[in-house]
FISE-397593 format. One line per field, with one value per residue (C-alpha): residue number from 1; chain; x, y, z. Coordinates in Angstrom, 2 decimals, decimal comma. Example, Ala and Ser with C-alpha at 12.3 -4.5 7.8 and 13.67 -1.06 7.14 Angstrom:
num <- [1  2]
chaine <- [A  A]
xx <- [12,30  13,67]
yy <- [-4,50  -1,06]
zz <- [7,80  7,14]
# end
This chain:
num <- [1  2  3  4  5  6  7  8  9  10  11  12  13  14  15  16  17  18  19  20  21  22  23  24  25  26  27  28  29  30  31  32  33  34  35  36  37  38  39  40  41  42  43  44  45  46  47  48  49  50  51  52  53  54  55  56  57  58  59  60  61  62  63  64  65  66  67  68  69  70  71  72  73  74  75  76  77  78  79  80  81  82  83  84  85  86  87  88  89  90  91  92  93  94  95  96  97  98  99  100  101  102  103  104  105  106  107  108  109  110  111  112  113  114  115  116  117  118  119  120  121  122  123  124  125  126  127  128  129  130  131  132  133  134  135  136  137  138  139  140  141  142  143  144  145  146  147  148  149  150  151  152  153  154  155  156  157  158  159  160  161  162  163  164  165  166  167  168  169  170  171  172  173  174  175  176  177  178  179  180  181  182  183  184  185  186  187  188  189  190  191  192  193  194  195  196  197  198  199  200  201  202  203  204  205  206  207  208  209  210  211  212  213  214  215  216  217  218  219  220  221  222  223  224  225  226  227  228  229  230  231  232  233  234  235  236  237  238  239  240  241  242  243  244  245  246  247  248  249  250  251  252  253  254  255  256  257  258  259  260  261  262  263  264  265  266  267  268  269  270  271  272  273  274  275  276  277  278  279  280  281  282  283  284  285  286  287  288  289  290  291  292  293  294  295  296  297  298  299  300  301  302  303  304  305  306  307  308  309  310  311  312  313  314  315  316  317  318  319  320  321  322  323  324  325  326  327  328  329  330  331  332  333  334  335  336  337  338  339  340  341  342  343  344  345  346  347  348  349  350  351  352  353  354  355  356  357  358  359  360  361  362  363  364  365  366  367  368  369  370  371  372  373  374  375  376  377  378  379  380  381  382  383  384  385  386  387  388  389  390  391]
chaine <- [A  A  A  A  A  A  A  A  A  A  A  A  A  A  A  A  A  A  A  A  A  A  A  A  A  A  A  A  A  A  A  A  A  A  A  A  A  A  A  A  A  A  A  A  A  A  A  A  A  A  A  A  A  A  A  A  A  A  A  A  A  A  A  A  A  A  A  A  A  A  A  A  A  A  A  A  A  A  A  A  A  A  A  A  A  A  A  A  A  A  A  A  A  A  A  A  A  A  A  A  A  A  A  A  A  A  A  A  A  A  A  A  A  A  A  A  A  A  A  A  A  A  A  A  A  A  A  A  A  A  A  A  A  A  A  A  A  A  A  A  A  A  A  A  A  A  A  A  A  A  A  A  A  A  A  A  A  A  A  A  A  A  A  A  A  A  A  A  A  A  A  A  A  A  A  A  A  A  A  A  A  A  A  A  A  A  A  A  A  A  A  A  A  A  A  A  A  A  A  A  A  A  A  A  A  A  A  A  A  A  A  A  A  A  A  A  A  A  A  A  A  A  A  A  A  A  A  A  A  A  A  A  A  A  A  A  A  A  A  A  A  A  A  A  A  A  A  A  A  A  A  A  A  A  A  A  A  A  A  A  A  A  A  A  A  A  A  A  A  A  A  A  A  A  A  A  A  A  A  A  A  A  A  A  A  A  A  A  A  A  A  A  A  A  A  A  A  A  A  A  A  A  A  A  A  A  A  A  A  A  A  A  A  A  A  A  A  A  A  A  A  A  A  A  A  A  A  A  A  A  A  A  A  A  A  A  A  A  A  A  A  A  A  A  A  A  A  A  A  A  A  A  A  A  A  A  A  A  A  A  A  A  A  A  A  A  A  A  A  A  A  A  A  A  A  A  A  A  A  A  A  A  A  A  A  A  A  A  A  A  A]
xx <- [2,73  6,14  4,95  2,08  4,46  6,93  4,18  3,29  6,94  6,76  6,46  4,12  5,13  8,74  7,80  5,73  8,65  10,99  8,41  7,84  11,54  12,61  9,77  11,03  14,69  14,30  11,88  14,31  17,45  15,58  14,06  17,45  18,96  16,17  16,03  19,73  19,45  16,70  18,07  21,64  21,08  18,46  20,59  23,79  21,88  20,48  23,39  26,74  25,63  26,72  29,88  33,13  34,37  36,40  36,90  38,86  41,67  43,78  45,96  44,45  45,55  47,21  48,84  52,26  51,26  49,88  53,38  55,14  52,84  54,98  53,32  50,02  51,64  51,94  55,58  56,35  56,91  53,41  51,90  53,58  52,50  48,88  48,97  50,26  47,13  45,04  41,82  43,21  42,54  43,88  45,41  45,25  46,85  45,50  47,71  47,82  48,59  51,81  51,29  48,91  45,46  42,79  39,37  37,67  34,19  32,29  28,81  26,45  29,21  31,43  34,29  34,58  37,71  38,75  41,87  41,41  43,36  43,26  43,67  43,45  42,79  43,13  40,18  38,76  37,81  36,02  32,28  30,99  30,36  31,27  32,91  34,56  36,50  39,77  42,79  44,57  47,91  47,05  43,66  43,08  40,11  40,39  37,43  36,76  34,70  33,38  31,67  27,81  28,09  29,54  26,64  24,21  26,08  25,64  22,01  20,74  23,24  25,05  22,46  19,69  21,62  22,68  19,46  21,17  19,50  20,02  21,77  20,70  23,45  22,39  22,85  26,10  27,77  26,96  28,79  32,26  35,10  38,89  41,43  44,79  47,78  51,00  54,29  58,07  57,69  55,17  51,52  48,80  45,06  42,64  38,94  37,22  33,88  32,42  31,72  30,25  29,41  31,14  29,16  32,05  35,23  35,24  37,71  38,17  39,28  41,05  42,40  45,28  47,30  46,92  47,76  51,02  52,09  51,25  53,12  56,26  55,70  54,56  54,81  57,47  60,33  59,95  57,47  55,71  53,67  49,91  48,02  44,82  44,34  41,65  41,48  39,48  38,73  38,35  35,89  34,51  32,93  36,39  36,64  40,56  39,87  38,70  41,39  44,20  43,10  42,71  46,16  47,84  46,02  44,06  40,75  38,03  34,61  32,44  29,35  31,38  32,43  28,87  27,77  30,60  29,43  25,87  27,37  29,25  26,27  23,95  26,24  26,54  22,79  22,31  25,05  23,45  20,03  21,48  23,43  20,17  18,57  21,56  21,32  17,58  18,07  20,87  18,76  15,77  18,34  19,53  15,97  15,13  18,45  17,85  14,15  15,21  17,88  15,18  12,73  15,38  16,65  13,21  12,29  15,61  14,33  11,89  14,71  16,92  14,07  13,34  17,01  16,88  13,94  15,83  14,90  17,81  18,97  17,73  14,26  14,03  15,08  13,06  9,92  11,63  13,64  10,29  8,71  11,57  12,14  8,42  8,42  11,71  10,74  7,19  8,45  11,07  8,49  6,08  9,01  9,64  5,94  6,04  9,16  7,43  4,40  6,53  8,53  5,50  4,50  7,75  8,36  4,86  5,83  9,35  7,81  6,11  9,45  11,89  11,85  12,12  12,42  14,54  14,53  13,44  16,62  18,08  14,89  14,83  18,51  18,57  15,44  16,91  20,41  18,85  16,57  19,43  21,70  19,10  17,96  21,48  22,12  18,76  19,00  22,64  21,78  18,82  20,75  23,87  21,61  19,86  23,17  24,63  21,69  21,35  25,09]
yy <- [-50,63  -50,24  -47,29  -49,26  -52,01  -49,67  -47,64  -50,84  -51,03  -47,64  -47,58  -44,71  -44,54  -44,07  -41,40  -39,57  -39,68  -38,15  -35,35  -34,48  -34,51  -32,45  -30,09  -29,46  -29,21  -27,01  -24,58  -24,10  -23,69  -21,18  -19,32  -19,02  -17,63  -15,18  -14,11  -13,33  -11,33  -9,27  -8,67  -7,88  -4,50  -3,59  -4,16  -2,69  0,73  0,48  -1,16  -2,59  -6,12  -7,36  -5,43  -7,02  -7,67  -4,46  -2,19  0,80  0,32  2,85  2,79  3,98  7,47  7,57  10,40  9,14  9,17  12,72  14,00  11,60  11,71  9,23  6,57  6,78  5,41  1,77  0,49  -2,05  -4,60  -4,00  -4,23  -7,50  -8,99  -7,92  -9,43  -12,78  -13,28  -16,18  -14,06  -11,37  -11,58  -8,20  -4,96  -1,74  1,47  5,08  7,50  10,97  14,20  15,74  19,19  22,12  21,99  24,54  24,99  28,10  28,66  31,70  31,95  34,90  37,21  36,35  33,94  31,34  29,19  26,65  24,36  20,76  17,43  14,54  10,74  7,93  4,13  1,54  2,10  -1,14  -0,07  3,11  2,50  4,68  4,10  7,14  7,40  10,64  8,81  8,92  11,28  12,10  13,98  15,95  17,16  19,95  18,17  16,47  14,29  14,22  11,82  12,96  10,78  10,91  12,01  15,31  16,18  15,05  17,21  20,20  19,57  18,89  20,67  23,60  24,52  24,56  26,64  29,18  29,32  28,07  25,83  22,15  20,41  17,22  14,76  15,13  18,88  18,68  16,80  19,70  22,31  23,04  24,81  25,37  23,29  24,88  22,41  23,99  22,68  22,61  26,18  25,04  25,75  24,38  25,00  22,32  22,54  20,06  18,45  16,07  12,97  10,77  10,12  7,28  5,56  3,37  5,54  8,63  10,72  13,25  10,92  11,66  9,10  7,16  7,95  11,69  11,67  9,49  11,90  15,01  13,78  13,37  16,68  18,99  16,86  16,57  14,17  12,09  9,16  8,87  5,85  5,25  6,11  4,28  0,93  -0,95  -4,48  -7,21  -10,27  -13,72  -14,46  -11,48  -13,80  -15,01  -14,38  -13,88  -10,48  -8,79  -10,35  -9,36  -5,79  -5,36  -6,81  -4,59  -1,37  -1,11  0,56  -0,87  0,22  -2,26  -1,39  -2,17  -5,52  -6,48  -5,57  -7,97  -10,60  -10,31  -10,55  -13,80  -15,30  -14,31  -15,87  -18,95  -19,40  -18,82  -21,33  -23,75  -23,65  -23,89  -26,98  -28,53  -27,82  -29,35  -32,45  -32,85  -32,50  -35,02  -37,46  -36,96  -37,59  -40,81  -41,88  -41,49  -43,22  -46,02  -46,28  -46,54  -49,06  -51,11  -50,86  -52,00  -54,85  -56,09  -56,11  -57,36  -60,06  -57,53  -55,15  -58,06  -59,40  -55,84  -55,61  -58,94  -57,91  -54,99  -52,04  -49,66  -48,37  -44,89  -46,07  -48,10  -45,24  -42,56  -43,26  -42,96  -39,92  -38,18  -39,21  -38,10  -34,92  -34,01  -34,68  -32,69  -29,65  -29,67  -29,80  -27,07  -24,83  -25,55  -24,60  -21,27  -20,41  -21,13  -18,89  -16,04  -16,35  -16,30  -13,46  -11,41  -11,90  -10,99  -7,99  -6,65  -6,76  -5,20  -2,52  -1,04  -0,50  -0,04  0,79  -2,92  -4,27  -6,34  -8,79  -12,47  -13,18  -15,44  -17,59  -17,85  -18,52  -20,89  -22,86  -22,96  -24,11  -26,71  -28,28  -28,64  -30,10  -32,69  -33,56  -34,34  -36,49  -38,32  -39,05  -40,15  -42,60  -44,10  -44,87  -46,23  -48,51  -49,86  -50,38  -52,28  -54,53  -55,75  -56,49]
zz <- [-42,63  -41,05  -39,03  -37,42  -36,66  -34,91  -33,12  -31,13  -29,84  -28,10  -24,27  -23,37  -19,77  -20,68  -23,31  -20,75  -18,17  -20,88  -21,61  -18,07  -17,06  -20,10  -19,63  -15,93  -16,88  -20,00  -18,00  -15,15  -17,60  -19,92  -16,88  -15,14  -18,37  -18,97  -15,28  -15,17  -18,40  -17,06  -13,70  -14,68  -16,40  -13,75  -10,80  -12,61  -12,86  -9,22  -7,31  -7,57  -7,18  -10,61  -11,05  -10,41  -6,85  -6,83  -3,78  -3,02  -0,52  1,35  4,52  7,91  8,74  12,10  14,13  13,09  9,40  9,82  10,73  8,27  5,10  3,22  5,26  3,63  0,18  -0,81  -1,14  -3,81  -1,15  0,33  -3,22  -4,07  -0,65  -1,37  -4,91  -3,51  -1,26  -2,49  -2,37  -4,44  -8,19  -9,45  -8,06  -9,90  -8,59  -8,61  -10,30  -8,68  -10,46  -9,31  -10,94  -10,35  -11,89  -12,03  -13,94  -14,86  -16,47  -17,43  -16,01  -16,25  -17,35  -14,44  -14,56  -11,72  -11,05  -8,60  -7,97  -8,73  -8,49  -10,95  -10,58  -12,97  -12,98  -15,76  -18,27  -17,42  -13,98  -15,01  -14,70  -17,55  -21,27  -23,33  -26,74  -25,50  -22,78  -24,50  -24,78  -28,06  -27,70  -30,87  -29,43  -27,00  -25,40  -22,00  -20,79  -17,00  -14,83  -11,41  -8,64  -8,60  -4,95  -6,10  -8,24  -5,46  -2,88  -5,11  -6,16  -2,63  -0,53  -2,00  -4,59  -1,87  0,49  -2,24  -4,11  -7,24  -9,88  -9,78  -12,57  -14,31  -15,37  -19,09  -18,76  -16,84  -19,71  -22,05  -20,04  -21,28  -19,42  -19,40  -17,41  -16,84  -16,25  -14,81  -13,53  -14,44  -15,79  -18,33  -18,72  -21,03  -21,41  -22,27  -23,26  -20,85  -20,29  -17,80  -19,83  -17,04  -13,55  -11,65  -8,91  -7,95  -7,67  -5,49  -7,28  -10,26  -13,12  -16,33  -18,94  -17,59  -20,90  -20,16  -16,53  -17,01  -19,86  -17,81  -14,74  -16,91  -18,57  -15,77  -12,55  -9,92  -10,47  -7,32  -7,46  -4,10  -5,20  -4,83  -1,68  -2,95  -4,71  -6,58  -5,39  -7,18  -5,18  -6,57  -3,73  -1,89  0,77  1,88  5,70  5,33  3,65  6,71  8,79  6,42  6,11  9,84  10,53  7,91  8,89  5,58  5,17  2,93  2,16  3,86  1,82  -1,37  0,16  1,03  -2,52  -3,72  -1,50  -2,89  -6,25  -5,41  -3,80  -6,63  -9,18  -7,00  -6,63  -10,38  -11,14  -8,73  -10,14  -13,76  -12,60  -11,25  -14,74  -16,60  -14,41  -14,97  -18,89  -18,78  -16,90  -19,32  -22,25  -20,57  -20,01  -23,90  -24,86  -22,57  -23,66  -27,42  -26,35  -24,59  -27,60  -29,99  -27,85  -27,12  -30,82  -32,11  -34,19  -35,82  -36,84  -38,12  -40,31  -41,57  -42,47  -44,26  -46,38  -47,49  -45,06  -44,53  -41,06  -42,11  -42,98  -39,80  -37,57  -39,31  -37,28  -33,87  -35,07  -35,89  -32,50  -30,42  -32,40  -32,27  -28,42  -27,93  -29,94  -28,68  -25,06  -25,49  -27,14  -24,30  -21,87  -23,76  -23,35  -19,68  -19,25  -21,21  -19,07  -15,69  -17,10  -17,75  -14,17  -12,43  -14,83  -13,92  -10,21  -10,86  -12,98  -9,92  -8,38  -11,32  -15,17  -15,91  -19,38  -21,78  -24,51  -24,91  -26,81  -24,08  -24,14  -27,92  -28,45  -25,39  -26,81  -30,27  -29,03  -26,55  -29,25  -31,81  -29,39  -28,14  -31,56  -32,64  -29,59  -29,90  -33,64  -33,45  -30,44  -32,25  -35,43  -33,55  -31,50  -34,50  -36,34  -33,36  -32,86  -36,53  -36,94]
# end
């Protein structure tokens, strides 16, 4: 009897408006989350778009610096001035080896050797994932990272001209060789292996802990400073970046900067779309809250009479809770289905160009979280409105 009475108080047009607005907002929000989750690993493997806005910076080599090599190194004053720029978020230095390094490998009964150099950067900037990327002073193993370009030059240049076999990245990581470190009258041999290929840093890298220790143990006493820096920008699209670097005679890889700009604009676009979705969801929530307030106020006498004959607030609010909960959960489930359908469409298109794939976890987690949040807000608002009107 009570439900039949309360059913007549509902306003179908407002319920329909809530359903439609929530459907649009939830679909946009869930699709944004799913799209970002699907594209991030894909573009990470193909480009630098989603990586941090970090570029390699060095000084421009001039005729004067050719005669006076010290001019290519950054002084403490120059580092501090660069760090103080508003568009700079972090500055990390390349550490250079100040000792002699050579590597040797036995191949086909012959031993081949070559001189090398080592550099290091903080581990957070090394774009590989390997459990072997660490150095232990008690171990005789030294992990090395080389640029992807080095392997490409060998496979598509040197190997072709010398009729040598090409080397796959997976095979390269299985090859072990000896590294000889010499300096200050000391010499040590390490077993070494290439544990990863860097697409971001064009240098032969070793763990920073090892290089700092080896420079003290085998290196020269004088600290020349760093000739290259890794600079992370807070906003890669800032026009002052190019102006500052040109005015101070600094080189920057423009391709890296363009990738950073793409990353910034992609995140900006995704944030803008997500903000629109949140606004639409908030408007739908405001609409249902106002609708319930209007229903309760228009039927004030009915609720007071129900209270007087013994109905509790929980009993009177139960019908409206069920209606809004079913609408909310049903709409969000429909939104999730729409997102899954759209996702199957764009993944089918992407799979013709890339090895696309992923998980539906963002849609599932986002749907459950959004439904739980909206149910709590709606139910609390209904109870509070009825309590206020019958007092």
